PAFI-344621 format. One record per atom (N, C-alpha, C): atom name; residue in one letter; x, y, z negated. Coordinates in nm, 2 decimals. Layout:
BEGIN
+------+------+--------+--------+--------+
: atom : rest :     px :     py :     pz :
+------+------+--------+--------+--------+
:   CA :    a :      X :      Y :      Z :
...
+------+------+--------+--------+--------+
//
This chain:
BEGIN
+------+------+--------+--------+--------+
: atom : rest :     px :     py :     pz :
+------+------+--------+--------+--------+
:    N :    m :  -2.11 :  -3.99 :   3.44 :
:   CA :    m :  -2.06 :  -3.94 :   3.32 :
:    C :    m :  -2.01 :  -4.05 :   3.24 :
:    N :    a :  -1.88 :  -4.03 :   3.18 :
:   CA :    a :  -1.82 :  -4.14 :   3.11 :
:    C :    a :  -1.81 :  -4.09 :   2.96 :
:    N :    i :  -1.82 :  -4.18 :   2.86 :
:   CA :    i :  -1.79 :  -4.15 :   2.73 :
:    C :    i :  -1.66 :  -4.21 :   2.69 :
:    N :    a :  -1.58 :  -4.13 :   2.63 :
:   CA :    a :  -1.44 :  -4.18 :   2.59 :
:    C :    a :  -1.41 :  -4.16 :   2.44 :
:    N :    p :  -1.32 :  -4.24 :   2.39 :
:   CA :    p :  -1.29 :  -4.22 :   2.25 :
:    C :    p :  -1.21 :  -4.10 :   2.21 :
:    N :    q :  -1.19 :  -4.07 :   2.09 :
:   CA :    q :  -1.13 :  -3.94 :   2.05 :
:    C :    q :  -0.98 :  -3.94 :   2.10 :
:    N :    i :  -0.93 :  -4.05 :   2.11 :
:   CA :    i :  -0.79 :  -4.06 :   2.16 :
:    C :    i :  -0.76 :  -4.00 :   2.29 :
:    N :    v :  -0.86 :  -4.01 :   2.38 :
:   CA :    v :  -0.85 :  -3.95 :   2.51 :
:    C :    v :  -0.85 :  -3.80 :   2.50 :
:    N :    y :  -0.93 :  -3.75 :   2.41 :
:   CA :    y :  -0.93 :  -3.60 :   2.39 :
:    C :    y :  -0.80 :  -3.56 :   2.34 :
:    N :    d :  -0.75 :  -3.64 :   2.24 :
:   CA :    d :  -0.63 :  -3.60 :   2.17 :
:    C :    d :  -0.50 :  -3.60 :   2.26 :
:    N :    r :  -0.49 :  -3.71 :   2.33 :
:   CA :    r :  -0.37 :  -3.74 :   2.41 :
:    C :    r :  -0.38 :  -3.69 :   2.55 :
:    N :    i :  -0.49 :  -3.68 :   2.61 :
:   CA :    i :  -0.49 :  -3.65 :   2.76 :
:    C :    i :  -0.55 :  -3.51 :   2.78 :
:    N :    w :  -0.66 :  -3.47 :   2.71 :
:   CA :    w :  -0.73 :  -3.34 :   2.73 :
:    C :    w :  -0.65 :  -3.23 :   2.65 :
:    N :    s :  -0.63 :  -3.25 :   2.53 :
:   CA :    s :  -0.58 :  -3.13 :   2.45 :
:    C :    s :  -0.44 :  -3.11 :   2.45 :
:    N :    k :  -0.36 :  -3.19 :   2.51 :
:   CA :    k :  -0.21 :  -3.17 :   2.52 :
:    C :    k :  -0.17 :  -3.15 :   2.67 :
:    N :    q :  -0.05 :  -3.09 :   2.68 :
:   CA :    q :   0.00 :  -3.08 :   2.82 :
:    C :    q :   0.05 :  -3.22 :   2.85 :
:    N :    t :   0.03 :  -3.25 :   2.98 :
:   CA :    t :   0.07 :  -3.38 :   3.03 :
:    C :    t :   0.16 :  -3.37 :   3.15 :
:    N :    p :   0.26 :  -3.45 :   3.16 :
:   CA :    p :   0.35 :  -3.43 :   3.28 :
:    C :    p :   0.29 :  -3.49 :   3.40 :
:    N :    n :   0.32 :  -3.43 :   3.51 :
:   CA :    n :   0.28 :  -3.49 :   3.64 :
:    C :    n :   0.41 :  -3.55 :   3.71 :
:    N :    k :   0.40 :  -3.61 :   3.82 :
:   CA :    k :   0.52 :  -3.68 :   3.88 :
:    C :    k :   0.61 :  -3.58 :   3.95 :
:    N :    r :   0.58 :  -3.46 :   3.96 :
:   CA :    r :   0.67 :  -3.36 :   4.02 :
:    C :    r :   0.76 :  -3.29 :   3.91 :
:    N :    g :   0.74 :  -3.33 :   3.79 :
:   CA :    g :   0.82 :  -3.27 :   3.68 :
:    C :    g :   0.76 :  -3.15 :   3.62 :
:    N :    n :   0.64 :  -3.12 :   3.67 :
:   CA :    n :   0.56 :  -3.00 :   3.61 :
:    C :    n :   0.48 :  -3.06 :   3.50 :
:    N :    r :   0.39 :  -2.97 :   3.45 :
:   CA :    r :   0.30 :  -3.02 :   3.34 :
:    C :    r :   0.16 :  -2.97 :   3.37 :
:    N :    w :   0.06 :  -3.06 :   3.35 :
:   CA :    w :  -0.08 :  -3.02 :   3.35 :
:    C :    w :  -0.10 :  -2.94 :   3.22 :
:    N :    p :  -0.16 :  -2.83 :   3.22 :
:   CA :    p :  -0.19 :  -2.75 :   3.10 :
:    C :    p :  -0.29 :  -2.82 :   3.01 :
:    N :    s :  -0.29 :  -2.79 :   2.88 :
:   CA :    s :  -0.38 :  -2.85 :   2.79 :
:    C :    s :  -0.52 :  -2.80 :   2.83 :
:    N :    g :  -0.62 :  -2.87 :   2.80 :
:   CA :    g :  -0.76 :  -2.84 :   2.83 :
:    C :    g :  -0.79 :  -2.87 :   2.97 :
:    N :    t :  -0.72 :  -2.96 :   3.04 :
:   CA :    t :  -0.74 :  -3.00 :   3.17 :
:    C :    t :  -0.71 :  -3.15 :   3.18 :
:    N :    f :  -0.77 :  -3.22 :   3.28 :
:   CA :    f :  -0.75 :  -3.36 :   3.30 :
:    C :    f :  -0.66 :  -3.38 :   3.43 :
:    N :    h :  -0.56 :  -3.46 :   3.42 :
:   CA :    h :  -0.49 :  -3.50 :   3.54 :
:    C :    h :  -0.59 :  -3.57 :   3.63 :
:    N :    p :  -0.60 :  -3.54 :   3.76 :
:   CA :    p :  -0.71 :  -3.60 :   3.84 :
:    C :    p :  -0.71 :  -3.76 :   3.84 :
:    N :    l :  -0.60 :  -3.82 :   3.84 :
:   CA :    l :  -0.60 :  -3.97 :   3.84 :
:    C :    l :  -0.64 :  -4.02 :   3.70 :
:    N :    q :  -0.59 :  -3.96 :   3.59 :
:   CA :    q :  -0.62 :  -4.00 :   3.46 :
:    C :    q :  -0.77 :  -4.00 :   3.43 :
:    N :    v :  -0.84 :  -3.90 :   3.47 :
:   CA :    v :  -0.98 :  -3.89 :   3.45 :
:    C :    v :  -1.06 :  -4.00 :   3.51 :
:    N :    l :  -1.01 :  -4.06 :   3.63 :
:   CA :    l :  -1.08 :  -4.17 :   3.69 :
:    C :    l :  -1.07 :  -4.29 :   3.61 :
:    N :    h :  -0.97 :  -4.31 :   3.52 :
:   CA :    h :  -0.95 :  -4.43 :   3.45 :
:    C :    h :  -0.99 :  -4.42 :   3.30 :
:    N :    v :  -1.06 :  -4.31 :   3.26 :
:   CA :    v :  -1.08 :  -4.29 :   3.12 :
:    C :    v :  -1.23 :  -4.30 :   3.09 :
:    N :    g :  -1.26 :  -4.38 :   2.97 :
:   CA :    g :  -1.39 :  -4.38 :   2.92 :
:    C :    g :  -1.48 :  -4.50 :   2.98 :
:    N :    l :  -1.60 :  -4.50 :   2.93 :
:   CA :    l :  -1.70 :  -4.60 :   2.97 :
:    C :    l :  -1.80 :  -4.52 :   3.04 :
:    N :    p :  -1.83 :  -4.58 :   3.17 :
:   CA :    p :  -1.93 :  -4.52 :   3.25 :
:    C :    p :  -2.07 :  -4.53 :   3.17 :
:    N :    a :  -2.12 :  -4.41 :   3.13 :
:   CA :    a :  -2.24 :  -4.42 :   3.04 :
:    C :    a :  -2.37 :  -4.37 :   3.12 :
:    N :    f :  -2.36 :  -4.27 :   3.21 :
:   CA :    f :  -2.47 :  -4.22 :   3.28 :
:    C :    f :  -2.43 :  -4.20 :   3.42 :
:    N :    v :  -2.53 :  -4.23 :   3.51 :
:   CA :    v :  -2.51 :  -4.22 :   3.65 :
:    C :    v :  -2.61 :  -4.12 :   3.71 :
:    N :    a :  -2.58 :  -4.03 :   3.80 :
:   CA :    a :  -2.68 :  -3.95 :   3.86 :
:    C :    a :  -2.72 :  -4.01 :   4.00 :
:    N :    k :  -2.85 :  -4.02 :   4.02 :
:   CA :    k :  -2.90 :  -4.07 :   4.15 :
:    C :    k :  -3.02 :  -3.99 :   4.19 :
:    N :    s :  -3.02 :  -3.94 :   4.30 :
:   CA :    s :  -3.14 :  -3.86 :   4.35 :
:    C :    s :  -3.16 :  -3.74 :   4.26 :
:    N :    g :  -3.06 :  -3.68 :   4.20 :
:   CA :    g :  -3.08 :  -3.57 :   4.12 :
:    C :    g :  -3.13 :  -3.60 :   3.97 :
:    N :    r :  -3.14 :  -3.73 :   3.94 :
:   CA :    r :  -3.19 :  -3.77 :   3.80 :
:    C :    r :  -3.08 :  -3.86 :   3.74 :
:    N :    w :  -3.07 :  -3.84 :   3.61 :
:   CA :    w :  -2.97 :  -3.92 :   3.53 :
:    C :    w :  -3.02 :  -4.04 :   3.47 :
:    N :    r :  -2.95 :  -4.15 :   3.47 :
:   CA :    r :  -3.00 :  -4.27 :   3.40 :
:    C :    r :  -2.89 :  -4.33 :   3.32 :
:    N :    a :  -2.92 :  -4.40 :   3.21 :
:   CA :    a :  -2.82 :  -4.46 :   3.12 :
:    C :    a :  -2.78 :  -4.59 :   3.20 :
:    N :    r :  -2.65 :  -4.62 :   3.19 :
:   CA :    r :  -2.61 :  -4.76 :   3.24 :
:    C :    r :  -2.62 :  -4.85 :   3.13 :
:    N :    q :  -2.66 :  -4.98 :   3.15 :
:   CA :    q :  -2.69 :  -5.08 :   3.06 :
:    C :    q :  -2.57 :  -5.10 :   2.96 :
:    N :    e :  -2.45 :  -5.11 :   3.02 :
:   CA :    e :  -2.33 :  -5.14 :   2.93 :
:    C :    e :  -2.30 :  -5.02 :   2.84 :
:    N :    s :  -2.36 :  -4.91 :   2.86 :
:   CA :    s :  -2.33 :  -4.80 :   2.76 :
:    C :    s :  -2.43 :  -4.80 :   2.64 :
:    N :    i :  -2.54 :  -4.88 :   2.65 :
:   CA :    i :  -2.65 :  -4.87 :   2.55 :
:    C :    i :  -2.59 :  -4.90 :   2.41 :
:    N :    p :  -2.51 :  -5.00 :   2.39 :
:   CA :    p :  -2.46 :  -5.02 :   2.25 :
:    C :    p :  -2.38 :  -4.91 :   2.20 :
:    N :    l :  -2.32 :  -4.83 :   2.28 :
:   CA :    l :  -2.24 :  -4.71 :   2.24 :
:    C :    l :  -2.33 :  -4.59 :   2.20 :
:    N :    i :  -2.43 :  -4.58 :   2.29 :
:   CA :    i :  -2.51 :  -4.45 :   2.27 :
:    C :    i :  -2.64 :  -4.48 :   2.18 :
:    N :    y :  -2.65 :  -4.61 :   2.14 :
:   CA :    y :  -2.78 :  -4.65 :   2.07 :
:    C :    y :  -2.80 :  -4.57 :   1.95 :
:    N :    p :  -2.70 :  -4.53 :   1.86 :
:   CA :    p :  -2.73 :  -4.46 :   1.75 :
:    C :    p :  -2.78 :  -4.31 :   1.77 :
:    N :    h :  -2.76 :  -4.27 :   1.90 :
:   CA :    h :  -2.80 :  -4.13 :   1.93 :
:    C :    h :  -2.92 :  -4.13 :   2.01 :
:    N :    l :  -2.99 :  -4.24 :   2.03 :
:   CA :    l :  -3.12 :  -4.25 :   2.11 :
:    C :    l :  -3.23 :  -4.20 :   2.02 :
:    N :    s :  -3.33 :  -4.14 :   2.08 :
:   CA :    s :  -3.44 :  -4.11 :   2.01 :
:    C :    s :  -3.53 :  -4.22 :   1.97 :
:    N :    d :  -3.60 :  -4.21 :   1.86 :
:   CA :    d :  -3.69 :  -4.32 :   1.82 :
:    C :    d :  -3.82 :  -4.32 :   1.91 :
:    N :    d :  -3.84 :  -4.23 :   2.00 :
:   CA :    d :  -3.96 :  -4.24 :   2.08 :
:    C :    d :  -3.95 :  -4.30 :   2.21 :
:    N :    i :  -3.85 :  -4.39 :   2.22 :
:   CA :    i :  -3.84 :  -4.47 :   2.35 :
:    C :    i :  -3.96 :  -4.57 :   2.35 :
:    N :    l :  -4.01 :  -4.59 :   2.47 :
:   CA :    l :  -4.13 :  -4.69 :   2.48 :
:    C :    l :  -4.10 :  -4.82 :   2.43 :
:    N :    v :  -4.18 :  -4.87 :   2.33 :
:   CA :    v :  -4.17 :  -5.00 :   2.27 :
:    C :    v :  -4.26 :  -5.09 :   2.35 :
:    N :    i :  -4.20 :  -5.21 :   2.40 :
:   CA :    i :  -4.28 :  -5.30 :   2.46 :
:    C :    i :  -4.27 :  -5.43 :   2.38 :
:    N :    d :  -4.36 :  -5.53 :   2.40 :
:   CA :    d :  -4.36 :  -5.65 :   2.33 :
:    C :    d :  -4.27 :  -5.76 :   2.40 :
:    N :    e :  -4.23 :  -5.86 :   2.32 :
:   CA :    e :  -4.14 :  -5.97 :   2.37 :
:    C :    e :  -4.20 :  -6.04 :   2.49 :
:    N :    v :  -4.33 :  -6.05 :   2.49 :
:   CA :    v :  -4.40 :  -6.13 :   2.60 :
:    C :    v :  -4.38 :  -6.05 :   2.73 :
:    N :    m :  -4.39 :  -5.92 :   2.73 :
:   CA :    m :  -4.37 :  -5.84 :   2.85 :
:    C :    m :  -4.22 :  -5.85 :   2.89 :
:    N :    l :  -4.13 :  -5.84 :   2.80 :
:   CA :    l :  -3.98 :  -5.86 :   2.84 :
:    C :    l :  -3.96 :  -5.99 :   2.90 :
:    N :    q :  -4.02 :  -6.09 :   2.85 :
:   CA :    q :  -4.01 :  -6.23 :   2.91 :
:    C :    q :  -4.06 :  -6.23 :   3.05 :
:    N :    r :  -4.18 :  -6.16 :   3.08 :
:   CA :    r :  -4.23 :  -6.15 :   3.22 :
:    C :    r :  -4.13 :  -6.09 :   3.30 :
:    N :    l :  -4.07 :  -5.97 :   3.25 :
:   CA :    l :  -3.98 :  -5.90 :   3.33 :
:    C :    l :  -3.86 :  -5.98 :   3.36 :
:    N :    l :  -3.80 :  -6.06 :   3.26 :
:   CA :    l :  -3.69 :  -6.15 :   3.29 :
:    C :    l :  -3.72 :  -6.25 :   3.39 :
:    N :    r :  -3.84 :  -6.29 :   3.40 :
:   CA :    r :  -3.88 :  -6.40 :   3.50 :
:    C :    r :  -3.92 :  -6.33 :   3.63 :
:    N :    n :  -3.87 :  -6.20 :   3.65 :
:   CA :    n :  -3.90 :  -6.13 :   3.77 :
:    C :    n :  -4.04 :  -6.10 :   3.81 :
:    N :    e :  -4.13 :  -6.11 :   3.71 :
:   CA :    e :  -4.27 :  -6.07 :   3.72 :
:    C :    e :  -4.28 :  -5.91 :   3.71 :
:    N :    a :  -4.28 :  -5.85 :   3.81 :
:   CA :    a :  -4.28 :  -5.70 :   3.81 :
:    C :    a :  -4.42 :  -5.64 :   3.81 :
:    N :    p :  -4.47 :  -5.60 :   3.69 :
:   CA :    p :  -4.60 :  -5.55 :   3.68 :
:    C :    p :  -4.62 :  -5.42 :   3.75 :
:    N :    q :  -4.74 :  -5.40 :   3.80 :
:   CA :    q :  -4.77 :  -5.26 :   3.86 :
:    C :    q :  -4.75 :  -5.15 :   3.75 :
:    N :    r :  -4.71 :  -5.03 :   3.81 :
:   CA :    r :  -4.69 :  -4.93 :   3.71 :
:    C :    r :  -4.82 :  -4.89 :   3.63 :
:    N :    d :  -4.93 :  -4.90 :   3.70 :
:   CA :    d :  -5.06 :  -4.87 :   3.63 :
:    C :    d :  -5.09 :  -4.97 :   3.52 :
:    N :    e :  -5.07 :  -5.10 :   3.55 :
:   CA :    e :  -5.09 :  -5.21 :   3.46 :
:    C :    e :  -5.00 :  -5.19 :   3.34 :
:    N :    f :  -4.88 :  -5.16 :   3.36 :
:   CA :    f :  -4.78 :  -5.14 :   3.25 :
:    C :    f :  -4.81 :  -5.02 :   3.16 :
:    N :    a :  -4.84 :  -4.90 :   3.23 :
:   CA :    a :  -4.89 :  -4.78 :   3.16 :
:    C :    a :  -5.01 :  -4.81 :   3.07 :
:    N :    e :  -5.10 :  -4.87 :   3.13 :
:   CA :    e :  -5.23 :  -4.90 :   3.06 :
:    C :    e :  -5.20 :  -5.00 :   2.94 :
:    N :    a :  -5.12 :  -5.10 :   2.96 :
:   CA :    a :  -5.09 :  -5.19 :   2.84 :
:    C :    a :  -5.03 :  -5.13 :   2.72 :
:    N :    y :  -4.95 :  -5.01 :   2.75 :
:   CA :    y :  -4.88 :  -4.95 :   2.64 :
:    C :    y :  -4.94 :  -4.80 :   2.62 :
:    N :    d :  -5.05 :  -4.77 :   2.68 :
:   CA :    d :  -5.11 :  -4.64 :   2.65 :
:    C :    d :  -5.02 :  -4.53 :   2.67 :
:    N :    t :  -4.96 :  -4.52 :   2.79 :
:   CA :    t :  -4.86 :  -4.42 :   2.81 :
:    C :    t :  -4.87 :  -4.37 :   2.96 :
:    N :    e :  -4.81 :  -4.26 :   2.99 :
:   CA :    e :  -4.79 :  -4.21 :   3.13 :
:    C :    e :  -4.66 :  -4.24 :   3.17 :
:    N :    l :  -4.64 :  -4.28 :   3.29 :
:   CA :    l :  -4.50 :  -4.31 :   3.34 :
:    C :    l :  -4.47 :  -4.23 :   3.47 :
:    N :    s :  -4.35 :  -4.18 :   3.47 :
:   CA :    s :  -4.31 :  -4.11 :   3.60 :
:    C :    s :  -4.21 :  -4.20 :   3.66 :
:    N :    s :  -4.19 :  -4.18 :   3.80 :
:   CA :    s :  -4.11 :  -4.27 :   3.87 :
:    C :    s :  -3.95 :  -4.23 :   3.83 :
:    N :    g :  -3.88 :  -4.34 :   3.82 :
:   CA :    g :  -3.74 :  -4.33 :   3.79 :
:    C :    g :  -3.69 :  -4.41 :   3.68 :
:    N :    a :  -3.58 :  -4.39 :   3.63 :
:   CA :    a :  -3.51 :  -4.48 :   3.52 :
:    C :    a :  -3.60 :  -4.46 :   3.40 :
:    N :    l :  -3.60 :  -4.57 :   3.32 :
:   CA :    l :  -3.68 :  -4.59 :   3.20 :
:    C :    l :  -3.61 :  -4.68 :   3.10 :
:    N :    l :  -3.60 :  -4.63 :   2.98 :
:   CA :    l :  -3.55 :  -4.71 :   2.87 :
:    C :    l :  -3.66 :  -4.77 :   2.79 :
:    N :    v :  -3.66 :  -4.89 :   2.76 :
:   CA :    v :  -3.76 :  -4.96 :   2.68 :
:    C :    v :  -3.70 :  -5.02 :   2.56 :
:    N :    r :  -3.77 :  -5.04 :   2.45 :
:   CA :    r :  -3.72 :  -5.10 :   2.33 :
:    C :    r :  -3.81 :  -5.22 :   2.30 :
:    N :    v :  -3.75 :  -5.32 :   2.25 :
:   CA :    v :  -3.82 :  -5.44 :   2.21 :
:    C :    v :  -3.77 :  -5.47 :   2.07 :
:    N :    k :  -3.87 :  -5.47 :   1.98 :
:   CA :    k :  -3.84 :  -5.51 :   1.83 :
:    C :    k :  -3.82 :  -5.66 :   1.83 :
:    N :    h :  -3.70 :  -5.70 :   1.78 :
:   CA :    h :  -3.67 :  -5.85 :   1.78 :
:    C :    h :  -3.61 :  -5.88 :   1.64 :
:    N :    s :  -3.63 :  -6.01 :   1.61 :
:   CA :    s :  -3.58 :  -6.05 :   1.47 :
:    C :    s :  -3.43 :  -6.03 :   1.46 :
:    N :    t :  -3.36 :  -6.03 :   1.58 :
:   CA :    t :  -3.21 :  -6.02 :   1.58 :
:    C :    t :  -3.17 :  -5.87 :   1.59 :
:    N :    g :  -3.27 :  -5.78 :   1.59 :
:   CA :    g :  -3.24 :  -5.64 :   1.60 :
:    C :    g :  -3.31 :  -5.58 :   1.73 :
:    N :    d :  -3.32 :  -5.46 :   1.72 :
:   CA :    d :  -3.38 :  -5.39 :   1.84 :
:    C :    d :  -3.30 :  -5.41 :   1.97 :
:    N :    l :  -3.37 :  -5.43 :   2.08 :
:   CA :    l :  -3.30 :  -5.44 :   2.21 :
:    C :    l :  -3.34 :  -5.31 :   2.29 :
:    N :    i :  -3.25 :  -5.24 :   2.35 :
:   CA :    i :  -3.29 :  -5.13 :   2.43 :
:    C :    i :  -3.25 :  -5.18 :   2.57 :
:    N :    i :  -3.33 :  -5.16 :   2.67 :
:   CA :    i :  -3.31 :  -5.22 :   2.80 :
:    C :    i :  -3.34 :  -5.11 :   2.91 :
:    N :    s :  -3.26 :  -5.11 :   3.01 :
:   CA :    s :  -3.28 :  -5.02 :   3.12 :
:    C :    s :  -3.38 :  -5.08 :   3.22 :
:    N :    a :  -3.48 :  -5.01 :   3.26 :
:   CA :    a :  -3.57 :  -5.05 :   3.36 :
:    C :    a :  -3.59 :  -4.94 :   3.47 :
:    N :    w :  -3.66 :  -4.98 :   3.57 :
:   CA :    w :  -3.69 :  -4.89 :   3.68 :
:    C :    w :  -3.83 :  -4.88 :   3.70 :
:    N :    c :  -3.89 :  -4.76 :   3.71 :
:   CA :    c :  -4.03 :  -4.74 :   3.73 :
:    C :    c :  -4.06 :  -4.69 :   3.86 :
:    N :    g :  -4.10 :  -4.77 :   3.95 :
:   CA :    g :  -4.14 :  -4.73 :   4.08 :
:    C :    g :  -4.29 :  -4.77 :   4.10 :
:    N :    t :  -4.33 :  -4.83 :   4.21 :
:   CA :    t :  -4.46 :  -4.89 :   4.22 :
:    C :    t :  -4.48 :  -5.00 :   4.12 :
:    N :    r :  -4.37 :  -5.07 :   4.09 :
:   CA :    r :  -4.37 :  -5.18 :   3.99 :
:    C :    r :  -4.26 :  -5.15 :   3.89 :
:    N :    i :  -4.27 :  -5.22 :   3.78 :
:   CA :    i :  -4.16 :  -5.20 :   3.67 :
:    C :    i :  -4.06 :  -5.31 :   3.69 :
:    N :    t :  -3.94 :  -5.28 :   3.70 :
:   CA :    t :  -3.84 :  -5.40 :   3.71 :
:    C :    t :  -3.72 :  -5.36 :   3.62 :
:    N :    l :  -3.65 :  -5.47 :   3.58 :
:   CA :    l :  -3.53 :  -5.45 :   3.49 :
:    C :    l :  -3.41 :  -5.41 :   3.58 :
:    N :    m :  -3.32 :  -5.32 :   3.53 :
:   CA :    m :  -3.20 :  -5.29 :   3.59 :
:    C :    m :  -3.08 :  -5.36 :   3.52 :
:    N :    l :  -3.08 :  -5.50 :   3.53 :
:   CA :    l :  -2.98 :  -5.58 :   3.47 :
:    C :    l :  -2.93 :  -5.67 :   3.57 :
:    N :    d :  -2.80 :  -5.71 :   3.56 :
:   CA :    d :  -2.74 :  -5.80 :   3.65 :
:    C :    d :  -2.77 :  -5.95 :   3.60 :
:    N :    k :  -2.73 :  -6.05 :   3.66 :
:   CA :    k :  -2.76 :  -6.19 :   3.63 :
:    C :    k :  -2.71 :  -6.21 :   3.49 :
:    N :    g :  -2.59 :  -6.18 :   3.46 :
:   CA :    g :  -2.52 :  -6.21 :   3.34 :
:    C :    g :  -2.60 :  -6.14 :   3.22 :
:    N :    e :  -2.63 :  -6.02 :   3.24 :
:   CA :    e :  -2.70 :  -5.94 :   3.14 :
:    C :    e :  -2.84 :  -6.01 :   3.11 :
:    N :    r :  -2.92 :  -6.05 :   3.21 :
:   CA :    r :  -3.04 :  -6.12 :   3.20 :
:    C :    r :  -3.02 :  -6.24 :   3.13 :
:    N :    r :  -2.92 :  -6.33 :   3.16 :
:   CA :    r :  -2.90 :  -6.46 :   3.09 :
:    C :    r :  -2.88 :  -6.44 :   2.95 :
:    N :    l :  -2.80 :  -6.34 :   2.91 :
:   CA :    l :  -2.77 :  -6.31 :   2.77 :
:    C :    l :  -2.90 :  -6.28 :   2.70 :
:    N :    l :  -2.99 :  -6.19 :   2.75 :
:   CA :    l :  -3.11 :  -6.16 :   2.70 :
:    C :    l :  -3.20 :  -6.28 :   2.68 :
:    N :    e :  -3.20 :  -6.37 :   2.79 :
:   CA :    e :  -3.28 :  -6.49 :   2.78 :
:    C :    e :  -3.24 :  -6.59 :   2.66 :
:    N :    i :  -3.10 :  -6.59 :   2.64 :
:   CA :    i :  -3.05 :  -6.67 :   2.53 :
:    C :    i :  -3.09 :  -6.61 :   2.40 :
:    N :    r :  -3.08 :  -6.48 :   2.39 :
:   CA :    r :  -3.11 :  -6.41 :   2.26 :
:    C :    r :  -3.26 :  -6.43 :   2.23 :
:    N :    l :  -3.35 :  -6.43 :   2.33 :
:   CA :    l :  -3.49 :  -6.45 :   2.32 :
:    C :    l :  -3.53 :  -6.60 :   2.30 :
:    N :    g :  -3.43 :  -6.69 :   2.32 :
:   CA :    g :  -3.47 :  -6.83 :   2.31 :
:    C :    g :  -3.55 :  -6.89 :   2.43 :
:    N :    m :  -3.54 :  -6.82 :   2.54 :
:   CA :    m :  -3.61 :  -6.87 :   2.66 :
:    C :    m :  -3.55 :  -7.00 :   2.71 :
:    N :    e :  -3.63 :  -7.09 :   2.75 :
:   CA :    e :  -3.57 :  -7.21 :   2.80 :
:    C :    e :  -3.52 :  -7.19 :   2.94 :
:    N :    e :  -3.41 :  -7.25 :   2.97 :
:   CA :    e :  -3.35 :  -7.24 :   3.10 :
:    C :    e :  -3.43 :  -7.32 :   3.20 :
:    N :    e :  -3.46 :  -7.25 :   3.31 :
:   CA :    e :  -3.54 :  -7.32 :   3.41 :
:    C :    e :  -3.45 :  -7.37 :   3.52 :
:    N :    e :  -3.48 :  -7.49 :   3.57 :
:   CA :    e :  -3.39 :  -7.55 :   3.67 :
:    C :    e :  -3.47 :  -7.58 :   3.79 :
+------+------+--------+--------+--------+
//
């Protein structure tokens, strides 16, 4: 599922748009190729469950609930160092119950709250690529390990 700005609705969805055969797509519909190139991928369905994509977090942040699991900075640093705690250990540390699947966690930080995508399986792991991990490490002031 992608989130798109108002201009997409105004110019592509709500107006008739021409196709290459000289006909017009009616208003209230998307041209099949246009819809593939519109918006920011925000949510992905996998195994019948939806999860937020990390790159969409800044966009959807104002709409997120305040009851996202809050973890401490020490735990985030462990996760960034690929120390994947057992689900039971993690749940006990934060006095919560966890089900398998995608998980959003919040870290209160002096530079502002961080919302991070994680995966809850047998262990808890971050769903971040190397670049996103490095940016978080810099924001947290973690020393670069060589």
